C-alpha positions in Angstrom: -56.8 -32.9 -6.5 -54.6 -31.3 -9.2 -55.9 -33.7 -11.8 -59.5 -33.0 -10.7 -59.0 -29.2 -10.9 -57.3 -29.6 -14.3 -60.4 -31.5 -15.6 -62.7 -28.9 -14.0 -60.8 -26.1 -15.8 -61.0 -27.9 -19.1 -64.8 -28.4 -18.7 -65.3 -24.8 -17.5 -63.4 -23.5 -20.5 -65.7 -25.4 -22.8 -68.8 -24.2 -21.0 -67.6 -20.6 -21.0 -66.9 -20.8 -24.7 -70.4 -22.2 -25.4 -72.0 -19.6 -23.2 -70.2 -16.7 -25.0 -71.1 -18.2 -28.4 -74.7 -18.4 -27.2 -74.7 -14.8 -26.2 -73.2 -13.8 -29.5 -75.8 -15.9 -31.4 -78.6 -14.3 -29.5 -77.4 -10.8 -30.4 -76.9 -11.7 -34.1 -80.3 -13.4 -34.6 -82.0 -10.6 -32.7 -80.7 -8.1 -35.3 -81.3 -10.3 -38.3 -84.7 -11.6 -37.4 -86.2 -8.8 -35.4 -88.4 -9.2 -32.2 -91.0 -11.4 -33.9 -88.6 -13.8 -35.6 -86.4 -14.1 -32.6 -89.5 -14.8 -30.5 -90.5 -17.6 -32.8 -87.1 -19.2 -32.6 -87.1 -18.9 -28.8 -90.6 -20.4 -28.5 -89.8 -23.3 -30.7 -86.5 -24.2 -29.1 -88.1 -23.9 -25.7 -90.8 -26.3 -26.7 -88.2 -28.8 -28.1 -86.2 -28.4 -24.9 -89.2 -29.2 -22.8 -90.0 -32.3 -24.8 -86.3 -33.4 -24.4 -86.4 -32.7 -20.6 -89.6 -34.7 -20.1 -88.7 -37.4 -22.6 -85.1 -38.4 -21.8 -86.4 -40.0 -18.5 -83.1 -39.3 -16.7 -81.6 -42.5 -18.2 -78.1 -40.9 -18.5 -77.9 -40.5 -14.7 -79.1 -44.1 -14.3 -76.5 -45.3 -16.7 -73.8 -43.6 -14.5 -75.1 -45.6 -11.5 -75.0 -48.8 -13.6 -71.3 -48.0 -14.5 -70.4 -47.3 -10.9 -71.4 -51.0 -10.2 -69.6 -52.4 -13.2 -65.9 -51.6 -12.7 -64.8 -54.0 -15.4 -67.2 -52.5 -17.9 -68.4 -55.9 -18.9 -71.9 -54.5 -19.5 -70.9 -51.3 -21.3 -71.8 -52.6 -24.8 -75.3 -53.7 -23.9 -75.8 -50.4 -21.9 -74.7 -48.4 -25.0 -77.0 -50.3 -27.3 -79.9 -50.1 -25.0 -79.6 -46.3 -24.6 -79.3 -45.9 -28.4 -82.5 -47.9 -28.9 -84.4 -46.1 -26.1 -83.3 -42.7 -27.5 -84.9 -43.6 -30.8 -88.1 -44.9 -29.3 -88.4 -41.8 -27.0 -87.9 -39.6 -30.0 -90.7 -41.2 -31.9 -92.9 -40.9 -28.9 -92.1 -37.2 -28.6 -92.7 -36.5 -32.2 -96.0 -38.4 -32.1 -97.2 -36.3 -29.1 -96.1 -33.0 -30.7 -97.8 -33.9 -34.0 -101.0 -34.9 -32.2 -100.9 -31.5 -30.3 -100.4 -29.6 -33.5 -103.2 -31.4 -35.5 -105.7 -31.6 -32.7 -105.2 -28.0 -31.3 -103.9 -25.9 -34.2 -104.7 -22.7 -32.2 -103.5 -24.1 -28.9 -99.9 -24.5 -27.6 -98.2 -23.9 -31.0 -100.4 -20.9 -32.0 -98.5 -18.4 -34.1 -95.6 -20.7 -34.9 -95.0 -21.7 -38.5 -95.4 -25.4 -39.3 -92.2 -25.7 -41.3 -90.2 -24.0 -38.6 -91.7 -26.4 -35.9 -90.8 -29.4 -38.1 -87.2 -28.2 -38.4 -87.1 -27.4 -34.7 -88.3 -30.8 -33.6 -85.6 -32.5 -35.8 -83.2 -31.6 -32.9 -85.2 -33.8 -30.4 -83.2 -37.1 -30.8 -79.9 -35.2 -30.6 -80.9 -33.3 -27.5 -81.9 -36.7 -25.9 -78.7 -38.4 -27.0 -76.5 -35.6 -25.7 -77.8 -36.4 -22.3 -77.0 -40.1 -22.7 -73.7 -39.8 -24.5 -72.2 -37.1 -22.2 -73.2 -39.3 -19.2 -71.3 -42.3 -20.6 -68.3 -40.1 -21.3 -68.4 -38.8 -17.7 -68.5 -42.4 -16.4 -65.4 -43.2 -18.5 -63.7 -40.0 -17.4 -63.5 -38.9 -21.1 -65.1 -35.5 -20.6 -62.5 -33.9 -22.9 -64.0 -35.6 -25.9 -67.4 -34.1 -25.1 -65.9 -30.7 -24.5 -64.0 -30.6 -27.8 -67.1 -31.5 -29.8 -69.1 -29.0 -27.8 -66.8 -26.2 -28.9 -66.8 -27.5 -32.5 -70.6 -27.8 -32.6 -71.3 -24.3 -31.2 -68.7 -22.8 -33.6 -70.3 -24.5 -36.6 -73.7 -23.2 -35.5 -72.6 -19.6 -35.5 -71.0 -20.1 -39.0 -74.3 -21.7 -40.2 -76.3 -18.7 -39.0 -74.3 -16.3 -41.2 -74.8 -18.6 -44.2 -78.4 -19.6 -43.7 -79.8 -16.4 -42.1 -77.6 -13.5 -43.2 -76.8 -14.7 -46.7 -79.6 -17.1 -47.8 -82.3 -15.1 -45.9 -83.9 -18.3 -44.6 -84.8 -16.4 -41.4 -86.5 -18.5 -38.7 -86.0 -21.8 -40.5 -82.4 -20.9 -41.2 -81.7 -20.1 -37.5 -83.3 -23.4 -36.4 -81.3 -25.3 -39.1 -78.1 -23.7 -37.8 -78.9 -24.7 -34.3 -79.6 -28.3 -35.5 -76.2 -28.5 -37.2 -74.4 -27.5 -34.0 -76.5 -29.9 -31.9 -75.8 -32.9 -34.2 -72.1 -32.4 -33.8 -72.3 -32.0 -30.0 -74.5 -35.0 -29.6 -72.8 -37.5 -31.9 -69.2 -36.3 -31.6 -68.3 -38.9 -28.9 -70.3 -41.7 -30.3 -67.5 -43.2 -32.3 -65.3 -43.4 -29.2 -68.1 -45.0 -27.2 -68.7 -47.6 -29.8 -65.0 -48.5 -30.1 -64.7 -48.6 -26.3 -67.6 -51.1 -26.2 -65.9 -53.2 -28.9 -62.7 -53.2 -26.9 -64.4 -54.6 -23.8 -65.5 -57.6 -25.9 -69.2 -57.0 -25.3 -71.8 -56.7 -28.0 -73.6 -53.4 -28.5 -77.0 -55.1 -28.9 -79.7 -53.8 -26.7 -80.2 -55.9 -23.6 -83.5 -56.6 -21.9 -81.7 -56.6 -18.5 -80.2 -53.2 -19.1 -83.4 -51.7 -20.6 -85.5 -52.8 -17.6 -82.8 -51.5 -15.1 -82.6 -48.2 -17.0 -86.4 -47.7 -17.1 -86.8 -48.7 -13.4 -84.1 -46.3 -12.3 -85.6 -43.6 -14.6 -89.0 -44.0 -13.1 -87.5 -43.3 -9.7 -85.3 -40.5 -10.7 -87.1 -38.6 -13.4 -89.3 -36.7 -10.9 -86.1 -35.0 -10.1 -86.0 -33.4 -13.6 -89.7 -32.4 -13.3 -89.0 -30.8 -9.9 -86.0 -29.0 -11.4 -88.2 -27.6 -14.2 -90.6 -26.2 -11.5 -88.0 -24.2 -9.6 -85.8 -23.1 -12.5 -88.3 -22.2 -15.2 -91.8 -21.8 -13.7 -91.0 -18.4 -12.2 -90.2 -16.9 -15.6 -93.5 -18.1 -17.0 -95.5 -16.9 -14.0 -93.8 -13.5 -14.0 -94.5 -13.1 -17.6 -98.2 -14.0 -17.1 -98.8 -11.5 -14.3 -96.4 -8.6 -15.1 -95.5 -8.8 -18.7 -92.3 -9.0 -20.8 -90.4 -6.1 -19.2 -90.0 -7.5 -15.7 -89.5 -10.9 -17.2 -86.6 -9.6 -19.2 -84.9 -8.1 -16.1 -85.4 -11.3 -14.1 -84.3 -13.6 -16.9 -81.1 -11.6 -17.4 -80.3 -11.9 -13.7 -80.9 -15.7 -13.8 -78.7 -16.1 -16.9 -75.9 -14.2 -15.2 -76.2 -16.6 -12.2 -75.9 -19.4 -14.7 -72.6 -18.0 -15.8 -71.3 -18.1 -12.2 -72.4 -21.7 -11.8 -70.1 -22.9 -14.6 -67.4 -24.0 -12.1 -69.7 -26.0 -9.8 -71.4 -27.7 -12.8 -68.0 -28.6 -14.3 -66.9 -30.0 -10.9 -70.0 -32.1 -10.7 -69.3 -33.6 -14.2 -65.8 -34.5 -13.0 -67.0 -36.0 -9.8 -69.5 -38.2 -11.7 -66.5 -39.8 -13.4 -64.8 -40.4 -10.1 -67.9 -41.9 -8.6 -68.3 -44.2 -11.6 -64.7 -45.3 -11.3 -64.1 -45.5 -7.5 -67.6 -45.8 -6.2 -69.4 -43.2 -4.1 -67.5 -43.9 -0.9 -64.1 -44.0 -2.7 -64.8 -40.7 -4.4 -66.1 -39.0 -1.2 -62.8 -37.6 0.1 -62.2 -35.7 -3.2 -65.9 -34.8 -3.4 -65.9 -33.4 0.2 -62.7 -31.4 -0.3 -64.1 -30.0 -3.6 -67.4 -29.1 -2.0 -65.6 -27.0 0.7 -63.2 -25.4 -1.8 -65.9 -24.5 -4.4 -68.4 -23.3 -1.8 -65.8 -20.9 -0.3 -64.8 -19.8 -3.8 -68.4 -19.1 -4.7 -68.9 -17.0 -1.6 -65.9 -14.8 -2.6 -67.1 -14.7 -6.2 -70.6 -13.7 -5.1 -69.2 -10.7 -3.1 -67.2 -9.5 -6.1 -70.2 -10.0 -8.4 -72.4 -8.0 -6.1 -70.0 -5.1 -6.1 -69.4 -5.1 -9.8 -73.1 -5.7 -10.8 -74.1 -2.1 -11.3 -71.3 -1.5 -13.7 -71.2 -4.9 -15.3 -74.9 -5.4 -16.1 -75.2 -2.0 -17.7 -72.1 -2.5 -19.7 -73.3 -5.9 -20.9 -77.0 -5.1 -21.6 -77.2 -1.3 -21.6 -78.6 1.3 -19.2 -82.1 0.1 -19.9 -81.4 -3.1 -17.9 -80.3 -1.3 -14.7 -83.5 -2.6 -12.9 -81.9 -6.1 -13.2 -79.0 -5.2 -10.8 -80.9 -5.4 -7.5 -82.6 -8.8 -8.1 -79.2 -10.2 -9.3 -77.5 -9.0 -6.2 -80.1 -10.5 -3.9 -80.1 -13.8 -5.9 -76.4 -14.2 -5.3 -77.3 -15.3 -1.8 -78.8 -18.4 -3.3 -75.5 -19.5 -4.9 -74.5 -21.5 -1.8 -77.6 -23.6 -2.1 -77.1 -24.0 -5.8 -73.5 -25.1 -5.3 -74.4 -27.7 -2.7 -77.1 -29.1 -4.9 -74.8 -29.3 -7.9 -71.7 -30.7 -6.3 -73.6 -33.3 -4.2 -75.6 -34.6 -7.1 -73.0 -37.3 -8.0 -73.3 -38.9 -4.5 -77.1 -39.1 -4.8 -76.9 -40.8 -8.1 -73.9 -42.9 -7.4 -75.5 -44.4 -4.3 -78.7 -45.2 -6.2 -80.8 -42.8 -4.1 -83.1 -42.1 -7.0 -86.4 -42.0 -5.1 -84.9 -39.8 -2.3 -83.3 -37.4 -4.7 -86.5 -37.2 -6.8 -88.8 -36.7 -3.8 -86.6 -33.9 -2.4 -86.3 -32.1 -5.7 -90.0 -32.5 -6.5 -90.9 -31.2 -3.1 -88.7 -28.2 -3.6 -90.2 -27.7 -7.0 -93.7 -27.8 -5.6 -92.8 -25.4 -2.8 -91.1 -23.1 -5.3 -94.1 -23.2 -7.7 -96.5 -22.4 -4.8 -94.3 -19.6 -3.5 -94.1 -18.1 -7.0 -97.9 -18.3 -7.5 -98.4 -16.6 -4.1 -95.7 -13.9 -4.2 -95.3 -12.9 -7.9 -98.9 -11.5 -8.4 -98.4 -9.0 -5.6 -94.7 -8.4 -5.5 -93.7 -9.0 -9.1 -90.0 -9.5 -9.7 -89.2 -9.2 -6.0 -91.6 -12.0 -5.3 -89.8 -14.3 -7.8 -86.5 -13.4 -6.0 -88.0 -14.3 -2.5 -89.3 -17.6 -3.8 -85.9 -18.4 -5.4 -83.9 -17.7 -2.2 -86.3 -19.6 0.0 -86.1 -22.7 -2.3 -82.3 -22.8 -2.3 -82.0 -22.2 1.4 -84.2 -25.2 2.1 -82.1 -27.3 -0.4 -79.1 -26.7 1.8 -80.7 -28.8 4.5 -81.3 -31.8 2.3 -77.9 -31.8 0.7 -76.2 -31.0 4.0 -77.9 -34.2 5.5 -76.6 -36.1 2.4 -73.1 -34.9 3.0 -73.3 -36.0 6.7 -74.5 -39.4 5.5 -71.6 -39.7 3.1 -69.1 -38.9 5.8 -70.6 -41.5 8.2 -70.7 -44.1 5.4 -67.0 -43.4 4.5 -66.0 -43.7 8.1 -67.5 -47.2 8.4 -65.2 -48.5 5.6 
């Protein structure tokens, strides 16, 4: 367990650094670009992120499952080559759809966004997709430190590029997007050399394989509804709240959710480490460490939530100013959902490692639909409180599904 916690600490440190850099970047670009420019950057990066989320087809998680059933790594080369090819094809498809939307409906989805800025923003699409694939392969090889190092380097270069391109050269929105692109390229491609050399050392060719491509796409077809469902219950509430109650309440609620994201760094890092254990030992072999980690982290998150609730009135106003005091109460209530969020995050490697793609997707999509319906029902009448109620209800229900999965893992391990 000491080795696992060491890896978790390393991953958490990289995530914390990236988060702090992100907050700093947000503050700097807000001052340099003003509300309109910062809004354009946010809109474009959100669009690209949505294309990436829908377009990567969850193939990274499927690759982890393939590696869990290939202990000798004989198929690693074809797997790597297939993912590289698919990343290129999915990028071209995404670019084609975005271009068609822009040309066909110039006053539609991209209304008010400069064409050159959109073009620069969408250059990040292949690197966002490959980050999902490359980081998954590194998880499966238990080489997360490589990804963490390049994550730190990339985010640092992005900040430096902002000062050069935005503050000095005055390229404004395009400069901010170019700076983001520079950082994303480093994060995405930093581990590729290691992956390529590892594949060569296994003696396998990195040529795309029809067998691997078919297996990846079949698994992705089963699993990708999971990503869609996740989008429903992590992002739809912000859009609905903004539609019915405007930017002010949305700003309070989004700050609260971002702070929850900070607290979830440790469970997310634990999940990445467990993915590697599952890929190396198999899901049953990794279950004892997974179960012990689930108990320890859940208990730790309960204690952390209590401290966060007590410190919230002071901490939020210190971070964001007195104007954001209305965010304190929703943040305190949403802390109750951290147990469900922790269960979902730490149990994810078992769902993927056991190949339960349809089951995981069905549960997540169901939760997403329930969350979407609850938000549409509650937010118009209750505003931000309605979004909080829907959030808590969704994650309380998720405990049931992941609790059942934990019981199944325990029974399966006992049969060995």
